[in-house]
C-alpha positions in Angstrom: 69.2 -116.7 -104.3 65.6 -116.5 -103.0 64.2 -113.1 -102.1 61.0 -113.0 -100.1 59.1 -111.2 -97.3 60.0 -112.1 -93.8 57.4 -113.9 -91.8 56.5 -112.9 -88.1 57.9 -116.3 -86.9 61.3 -115.4 -88.5 61.8 -112.4 -86.2 64.7 -113.8 -84.3 66.5 -115.0 -87.5 65.9 -111.5 -89.0 67.5 -109.8 -86.0 70.5 -112.1 -85.9 71.4 -111.0 -89.5 70.4 -107.3 -89.3 73.3 -104.9 -88.6 71.7 -101.9 -86.9 68.8 -101.0 -84.5 67.0 -99.2 -87.4 67.1 -102.5 -89.3 65.7 -104.5 -86.3 62.3 -106.2 -86.4 61.2 -104.2 -83.4 62.0 -100.9 -85.0 59.8 -101.8 -87.9 56.9 -102.7 -85.6 57.5 -99.3 -83.9 57.4 -97.5 -87.2 54.1 -99.2 -88.1 52.6 -97.7 -85.0 53.5 -94.2 -86.3 51.5 -94.8 -89.5 54.4 -95.8 -91.7 54.4 -98.7 -94.2 57.1 -101.3 -93.6 58.6 -103.8 -95.9 61.0 -106.5 -94.7 62.8 -108.8 -97.1 65.1 -111.7 -96.5 67.8 -112.9 -99.0 68.2 -116.6 -98.7 71.0 -118.8 -100.0 70.8 -122.5 -99.7 67.7 -122.2 -97.5 69.5 -119.9 -95.0 68.9 -116.2 -94.5 72.0 -114.4 -95.8 71.1 -110.8 -95.5 68.1 -108.6 -94.7 66.4 -105.4 -95.7 63.9 -103.2 -93.9 62.4 -100.3 -95.8 59.9 -97.8 -94.6 57.5 -95.9 -96.9 56.2 -92.5 -96.0 53.1 -91.1 -97.6 53.4 -87.6 -98.9 50.5 -85.4 -97.7 47.8 -84.6 -100.2 49.4 -86.9 -102.9 49.0 -90.6 -103.6 52.8 -90.9 -103.6 55.4 -92.3 -101.2 59.0 -91.7 -100.3 61.0 -94.8 -99.2 63.8 -94.9 -96.6 66.4 -97.7 -96.2 68.6 -96.6 -93.3 71.7 -98.4 -92.1 71.5 -101.5 -94.4 74.3 -103.7 -95.7 76.7 -103.0 -98.5 74.5 -102.7 -101.5 74.6 -105.4 -104.1 72.8 -106.2 -107.3 70.1 -108.2 -105.6 69.4 -105.5 -103.1 69.2 -102.8 -105.7 66.8 -104.9 -107.8 64.6 -105.5 -104.8 64.6 -101.8 -104.0 63.6 -100.9 -107.5 60.6 -103.4 -107.3 59.5 -101.9 -104.0 59.7 -98.4 -105.4 57.3 -99.5 -108.2 55.0 -101.3 -105.8 54.5 -98.1 -103.7 54.6 -95.7 -106.6 57.5 -94.1 -104.7 59.2 -91.0 -106.0 62.5 -92.3 -104.7 64.0 -94.5 -101.9 66.7 -92.9 -99.8 69.5 -95.2 -98.9 72.0 -94.5 -96.1 74.1 -97.7 -95.9 75.8 -98.7 -92.6 79.0 -98.9 -94.7 82.2 -97.1 -93.7 84.9 -95.7 -95.9 88.3 -94.4 -94.9 88.0 -90.7 -94.2 91.0 -89.9 -96.5 89.5 -91.9 -99.4 87.6 -90.0 -102.1 84.2 -91.1 -103.4 85.9 -92.1 -106.8 88.1 -94.5 -104.9 85.4 -96.2 -103.0 83.9 -99.3 -104.8 80.6 -99.2 -102.9 79.9 -95.6 -104.0 81.0 -96.4 -107.6 78.6 -99.4 -107.6 75.7 -97.2 -106.4 76.4 -94.6 -109.1 75.8 -97.3 -111.8 72.1 -97.1 -110.9 69.7 -94.2 -111.2 70.9 -92.5 -108.0 71.4 -88.9 -106.8 73.4 -87.8 -103.8 70.6 -86.9 -101.4 70.0 -84.7 -98.4 71.2 -86.8 -95.4 68.8 -87.8 -92.7 71.5 -89.6 -90.8 74.8 -88.0 -90.0 77.7 -89.1 -92.2 80.2 -89.3 -89.3 80.3 -90.8 -85.9 82.7 -91.7 -83.1 83.2 -95.4 -82.4 84.8 -96.6 -79.2 86.4 -100.1 -78.9 84.9 -101.6 -75.8 87.2 -104.7 -75.8 89.7 -102.5 -74.0 89.9 -102.6 -70.2 88.4 -99.8 -68.1 91.9 -98.6 -67.3 92.7 -98.4 -71.0 89.4 -96.6 -71.8 90.1 -94.0 -69.1 93.6 -93.5 -70.5 92.0 -92.8 -73.9 90.0 -89.9 -72.5 91.4 -86.5 -72.8 92.4 -84.8 -69.5 89.4 -82.5 -69.3 87.0 -85.4 -69.8 88.7 -87.5 -67.1 88.6 -84.5 -64.7 84.9 -83.9 -65.3 84.0 -87.6 -64.8 85.9 -87.6 -61.5 84.3 -84.3 -60.5 80.7 -85.6 -61.1 81.4 -88.7 -59.1 83.0 -86.7 -56.2 80.0 -84.3 -56.2 77.7 -87.2 -55.6 76.0 -87.6 -59.0 74.4 -91.0 -59.3 73.7 -92.8 -62.6 70.7 -95.2 -62.4 68.9 -97.3 -65.0 65.1 -96.6 -65.1 63.8 -98.2 -68.3 60.2 -97.9 -67.1 57.4 -95.6 -68.2 58.5 -93.2 -65.4 62.0 -93.1 -66.8 60.6 -92.2 -70.2 58.4 -89.5 -68.8 61.5 -88.0 -67.0 63.2 -88.0 -70.4 60.3 -86.2 -72.1 60.2 -83.6 -69.4 63.8 -82.7 -69.7 63.7 -83.0 -73.5 61.1 -80.3 -73.6 63.4 -78.0 -71.6 66.4 -78.9 -73.8 64.7 -78.2 -77.1 63.4 -74.8 -75.9 66.8 -73.9 -74.6 68.8 -74.9 -77.6 66.2 -74.1 -80.2 66.2 -77.4 -82.1 63.4 -79.8 -83.2 62.8 -83.2 -81.6 60.3 -86.0 -82.0 57.0 -85.6 -80.3 56.2 -87.2 -76.9 53.8 -89.6 -78.7 56.7 -90.8 -80.9 58.8 -91.7 -77.9 55.9 -93.3 -76.1 55.3 -95.6 -79.1 59.0 -96.3 -79.3 59.2 -97.3 -75.6 56.0 -99.5 -76.0 57.5 -101.3 -79.0 61.0 -101.8 -77.6 60.5 -102.1 -73.8 60.5 -105.9 -73.8 63.1 -106.4 -76.5 66.2 -105.9 -74.3 67.3 -103.3 -76.8 66.2 -100.1 -75.2 67.7 -98.8 -71.9 67.0 -95.5 -70.1 69.5 -94.0 -67.7 69.2 -91.0 -65.4 71.8 -88.8 -63.8 70.5 -87.8 -60.3 72.0 -85.1 -58.1 70.4 -84.0 -54.8 67.2 -85.8 -55.8 66.9 -83.9 -59.1 67.1 -85.6 -62.4 69.7 -83.6 -64.4 70.3 -85.8 -67.5 68.4 -88.7 -69.1 69.7 -90.8 -71.9 68.1 -93.5 -74.1 70.6 -96.1 -75.3 70.3 -99.1 -77.5 72.1 -102.4 -77.5 71.8 -104.5 -80.7 74.0 -107.4 -81.8 76.9 -106.6 -79.4 77.0 -102.9 -80.3 76.1 -100.1 -77.9 74.4 -96.9 -79.4 73.6 -93.5 -77.9 70.7 -92.1 -80.0 68.8 -89.8 -77.6 69.7 -87.6 -74.7 68.4 -84.6 -72.8 69.9 -82.4 -70.0 68.6 -79.9 -67.6 70.0 -76.4 -67.2 70.3 -76.7 -63.5 73.5 -77.8 -61.7 75.5 -78.0 -64.9 78.6 -77.4 -62.9 78.5 -80.9 -61.5 79.2 -82.4 -65.0 76.5 -85.0 -64.9 76.6 -85.7 -68.6 80.3 -86.7 -68.4 79.6 -89.3 -65.7 76.6 -90.5 -67.7 78.7 -91.2 -70.7 81.3 -93.1 -68.7 78.7 -95.2 -66.8 76.9 -96.0 -70.0 80.3 -97.2 -71.5 80.8 -99.4 -68.4 77.2 -100.7 -68.8 77.9 -101.7 -72.4 81.0 -103.6 -71.3 79.0 -105.6 -68.7 76.5 -106.5 -71.5 79.3 -107.9 -73.7 79.2 -105.1 -76.3 82.3 -105.0 -78.5 81.9 -101.4 -79.6 80.1 -98.1 -78.9 78.6 -96.1 -81.8 77.9 -92.6 -80.5 75.3 -92.0 -83.2 76.7 -89.0 -85.0 79.4 -86.3 -85.0 80.8 -83.6 -87.2 83.5 -84.4 -89.7 87.3 -84.3 -89.4 87.4 -80.4 -89.7 84.5 -79.4 -87.5 83.2 -75.8 -87.8 83.6 -74.2 -84.3 80.5 -72.1 -85.0 78.3 -75.2 -85.7 75.5 -75.7 -83.2 76.7 -79.3 -82.9 80.3 -78.5 -82.2 79.7 -78.9 -78.4 78.3 -82.4 -78.9 81.2 -83.3 -81.2 83.8 -82.2 -78.6 82.0 -83.9 -75.8 82.0 -87.3 -77.6 85.6 -86.8 -78.9 86.7 -86.5 -75.3 86.2 -90.2 -74.7 88.8 -91.3 -77.2 86.7 -92.9 -79.9 87.7 -93.2 -83.5 86.1 -90.8 -86.0 84.5 -92.9 -88.8 82.8 -91.9 -92.0 80.0 -93.7 -93.8 79.6 -93.7 -97.6 76.7 -91.2 -97.4 73.1 -90.7 -98.6 71.8 -91.7 -102.0 68.4 -91.4 -103.5 67.3 -94.3 -105.8 65.0 -92.3 -108.1 61.8 -93.9 -109.5 60.2 -90.7 -111.0 62.7 -88.1 -112.1 60.4 -85.2 -113.0 58.5 -85.4 -109.7 61.8 -86.0 -107.8 63.2 -82.7 -109.0 60.0 -80.8 -108.0 59.8 -82.6 -104.6 63.5 -82.0 -103.7 63.1 -78.3 -104.6 60.1 -78.0 -102.3 62.1 -79.9 -99.6 65.0 -77.5 -99.9 62.6 -74.5 -99.4 61.0 -76.2 -96.4 64.4 -76.8 -94.7 65.4 -73.1 -95.3 62.1 -72.1 -93.6 62.7 -74.4 -90.7 66.3 -73.0 -90.2 64.9 -69.5 -90.1 62.2 -70.6 -87.7 64.8 -72.3 -85.5 66.7 -69.1 -85.2 63.5 -67.2 -84.2 62.7 -69.8 -81.6 66.2 -69.6 -80.2 65.9 -65.9 -79.4 62.3 -65.9 -78.1 
């Protein structure tokens, strides 16, 4: 096997093999614009690219050290792990966080899963997840009638209600559509008291992906008011829903329910085989969780709850890793307290 850096002229080949938008060539170009270092590797067998790897390296403020992030890659193997170890040394990284796009049966324990047991043979620690461990996946090969039948009764009712009330779903993947999203996102974050990426982040994202055919922006419009805006991705026949924002006005017309249904229909017209809803709670969701509403909303469309194998840190410097993770835990505790303060102010 030959392992080497991917050349710019190999972009299309790279994307054909990559298995998630966060592993796409365009996503790497976007991350470069945010000041992040990007490494792309191809694994070649018989002169043909067999698998790919895209790792971002994030500089720690005030230190000449990095943390690596390898999200949504393939099932780890020996060659990938060796390449990651070399990259960690190259960047003097404290660790590289791996969150493979690898599912495991929900009822299966970690001890029973061969991918997890393989990872544990290396110098890895179970890390704080950056990407949710669960999501809902909907099979889009079914007919529209079958997909409607999969919805729970409340969801079907809300979709019909929004349509009857005159809510319209339109695609507007332009700069204006993005600005509409940012406007409503600001309102959403203030109302719900959570953190979101900055407007500059999303503008760089749109600039990087606007011509790729991957990024689509949809708006739910009611009486000339934009109530909901979603950003969705399509990559290698899979539809994804990573970002959404909703206004507090006219919530009674259930615009988000119609948005989800029309996005599903859009994915089918584009030949998508499945719909990854980009995160959910687990099989026993906490009703007090701030994400419980999102979980119930997505569940209403009849998708299958799937679990990924989790988040693992490939450690390159154990003493510094212990100190760094301690500081990160303290930072997250502070942010949770700040979030609660923001929510009530």
